[in-house]
Structure formats: C-alpha cells, structure tokens
C-alpha positions as CSV (number, residue, x, y, z in Angstrom):
1,M,93.4,-11.9,45.4
2,Q,91.3,-13.4,42.8
3,G,88.6,-14.1,45.4
4,D,88.6,-10.4,46.4
5,S,88.2,-9.3,42.9
6,L,85.4,-11.7,42.3
7,R,83.6,-10.5,45.4
8,R,84.2,-6.9,44.4
9,G,82.9,-7.6,40.8
10,G,79.9,-9.4,42.3
11,R,79.1,-6.4,44.5
12,E,79.4,-4.0,41.6
13,L,77.1,-6.2,39.5
14,T,74.6,-6.3,42.4
15,R,74.8,-2.5,42.7
16,A,74.3,-2.1,39.0
17,V,71.3,-4.4,39.0
18,L,69.8,-2.5,42.0
19,M,70.4,0.8,40.3
20,A,68.7,-0.4,37.1
21,A,65.8,-1.7,39.1
22,L,65.4,1.6,41.0
23,L,65.6,3.6,37.8
24,A,63.0,1.4,36.2
25,V,60.6,1.8,39.2
26,G,61.3,5.5,39.3
27,V,60.6,6.0,35.6
28,G,57.5,3.8,35.7
29,S,56.1,5.7,38.6
30,T,56.9,9.0,37.0
31,A,55.1,7.9,33.8
32,A,52.1,6.7,35.9
33,A,52.0,10.1,37.7
34,A,52.3,12.0,34.4
35,S,49.4,10.0,32.9
36,A,47.3,10.5,36.0
37,K,47.7,14.3,35.6
38,K,46.5,14.2,32.0
39,K,43.1,15.9,31.4
40,P,40.3,13.4,30.7
41,K,38.9,13.2,27.2
42,K,35.8,15.2,26.7
43,V,32.7,13.2,26.3
44,H,30.0,14.8,24.0
45,K,26.5,14.5,25.2
46,V,23.8,13.6,22.7
47,V,20.9,16.0,23.1
48,K,17.6,15.0,21.6
49,P,15.6,17.9,20.1
50,K,12.4,18.8,21.8
51,I,9.3,18.9,19.7
52,T,7.4,22.0,20.5
53,T,4.5,21.6,18.1
54,K,2.5,18.6,17.1
55,P,2.4,17.7,13.4
56,K,-0.7,18.7,11.6
57,V,-2.7,15.8,10.2
58,S,-5.5,16.4,7.7
59,S,-8.8,14.9,8.7
60,T,-9.9,14.7,5.1
61,V,-8.2,12.7,2.4
62,A,-8.7,13.9,-1.2
63,S,-10.3,11.2,-3.4
64,P,-8.9,10.6,-6.8
65,I,-12.5,10.4,-8.1
66,A,-13.8,13.6,-6.6
67,G,-13.7,16.6,-8.8
68,K,-14.4,17.6,-12.4
69,W,-14.4,15.0,-15.2
70,S,-15.0,15.8,-18.9
71,G,-16.0,13.2,-21.5
72,S,-18.1,12.1,-24.4
73,Y,-20.6,9.4,-25.2
74,T,-21.7,7.7,-28.5
75,G,-24.7,5.6,-29.5
76,P,-28.2,6.5,-30.5
77,V,-27.5,9.8,-28.7
78,S,-24.0,11.3,-28.9
79,G,-22.5,14.3,-27.2
80,T,-20.3,15.5,-24.4
81,F,-20.6,15.8,-20.7
82,V,-19.1,17.3,-17.6
83,I,-19.4,15.5,-14.2
84,N,-18.7,17.1,-10.8
85,W,-18.2,14.3,-8.3
86,T,-18.1,14.1,-4.5
87,L,-17.2,10.8,-2.8
88,A,-18.1,9.9,0.7
89,N,-17.7,6.3,2.1
90,G,-17.7,4.8,-1.4
91,V,-20.9,6.6,-2.4
92,L,-20.7,9.0,-5.4
93,S,-22.9,12.0,-5.8
94,G,-22.9,15.1,-7.9
95,T,-24.1,16.5,-11.2
96,I,-23.7,15.7,-14.9
97,T,-24.2,18.3,-17.6
98,L,-25.1,16.7,-20.9
99,T,-25.2,18.2,-24.4
100,Q,-28.0,15.6,-25.4
101,P,-30.5,15.7,-23.9
102,P,-29.3,19.1,-22.8
103,G,-29.3,20.0,-19.2
104,E,-27.8,19.4,-15.8
105,Y,-28.9,16.3,-13.9
106,D,-28.3,14.9,-10.4
107,I,-26.3,11.7,-10.4
108,G,-25.5,9.1,-7.8
109,G,-23.4,5.9,-7.9
110,K,-20.7,3.8,-6.3
111,V,-17.1,2.8,-6.7
112,D,-15.9,-0.8,-5.9
113,G,-12.2,-1.1,-6.6
114,S,-11.8,-0.1,-10.2
115,S,-15.5,-0.6,-11.1
116,I,-17.8,2.4,-11.2
117,S,-21.5,2.7,-11.8
118,F,-23.8,5.7,-11.7
119,G,-27.1,6.9,-13.0
120,A,-28.7,10.2,-14.1
121,V,-32.3,9.7,-13.1
122,G,-33.5,12.9,-14.8
123,A,-31.9,11.8,-18.1
124,G,-33.0,8.2,-17.7
125,A,-29.5,6.7,-18.3
126,T,-27.2,4.4,-16.3
127,Y,-23.5,4.2,-16.7
128,K,-21.1,1.3,-15.9
129,G,-17.4,1.1,-16.4
130,T,-13.9,1.1,-15.0
131,I,-11.7,3.8,-13.6
132,S,-8.0,3.9,-13.7
133,G,-6.1,6.9,-12.5
134,S,-7.4,10.0,-14.3
135,S,-9.5,8.2,-16.9
136,M,-12.7,6.1,-16.9
137,S,-14.8,4.5,-19.6
138,G,-17.6,2.1,-20.1
139,T,-21.1,1.6,-21.5
140,W,-24.4,3.5,-20.9
141,T,-28.0,2.3,-21.3
142,S,-31.3,4.0,-21.5
143,T,-34.8,3.4,-22.9
144,I,-33.6,4.6,-26.3
145,G,-30.6,2.2,-26.5
146,S,-27.0,2.0,-25.3
147,G,-23.5,3.2,-26.2
148,N,-20.0,3.9,-25.0
149,W,-18.6,6.7,-22.9
150,N,-15.2,7.8,-21.7
151,A,-13.9,10.7,-19.5
152,T,-10.8,12.2,-18.1
153,K,-10.3,14.1,-14.9
154,G,-9.3,17.8,-15.0
C-alpha cells in the first residue's frame, strides 16, 4: 500500500505542478493581451513657426561722429564753435560756425581710428586731435598761431 500512496502522491504533485504551469501561462497571456489593448502614448509633434515677413535691415548705419558737436578753442584767438558733420567712407564733410573769426565755414577732413583731422579753408585753420565716444580734442593751427580745442557731441 505504501507504493500506491506514493504513486497517488506523485500524481497529485504532477497535477499540482501542471495546474500551476497552466495558471502561470494563462495569467501571462492575459497580462500580455491587456497590455496590447492599452492605448499608445501620444507623441507630440514639434511644429516650427513659419516666418511670413523678412526682417528689415537698415542700409545706413549711423556714424558716432556724424551730427552736431559743440566746443571751444583757445590760443591767439579764442571762442566757441558748432560743427555739423556728415561721414561717408571715412571722409568728413560739413560746416563749422565760429565766434572768432565770426561766420560759418565749410570743413572737410578724415577719421582714422581714434585720430581726427579737419580744416576750415575759409577760416584758414587746420585741426588735429583724437575722438573718443562723444568727445574730441586736439590742437589747431593757422597763420596767426596755434592753440587747443575740445568738443562734445549733442
């Protein structure tokens, strides 16, 4: 009888193992089927904005030298002046209004880096100096002597 009970116990154990295996396969396939039915994650599309207008680019660049400058000069002749500059391709042109000798005179000159030189032919004077930001200064010469000058923009 002991042999019968061992055989019976072995069959029961085999049945239990088979049941466990079938349950595991059934649960696994149910989980796989459930995950297959899940909705896919939404993928967000990156949309690049369309440019409908071209950026405007200025064809003229304002010169830091161009414009109105006011200053003074000292030496054998002293006074104040106002310069109105235009600058094109490194060449200065404009007018200078002097208190001594009084009047408005055409001027021309050039800028090279921070160096500036110009002349007022009608007044008989030449000016040399340096420019830095909104100020410039230097020396002037004419047939009656020489002196110093300085000016600020604005």
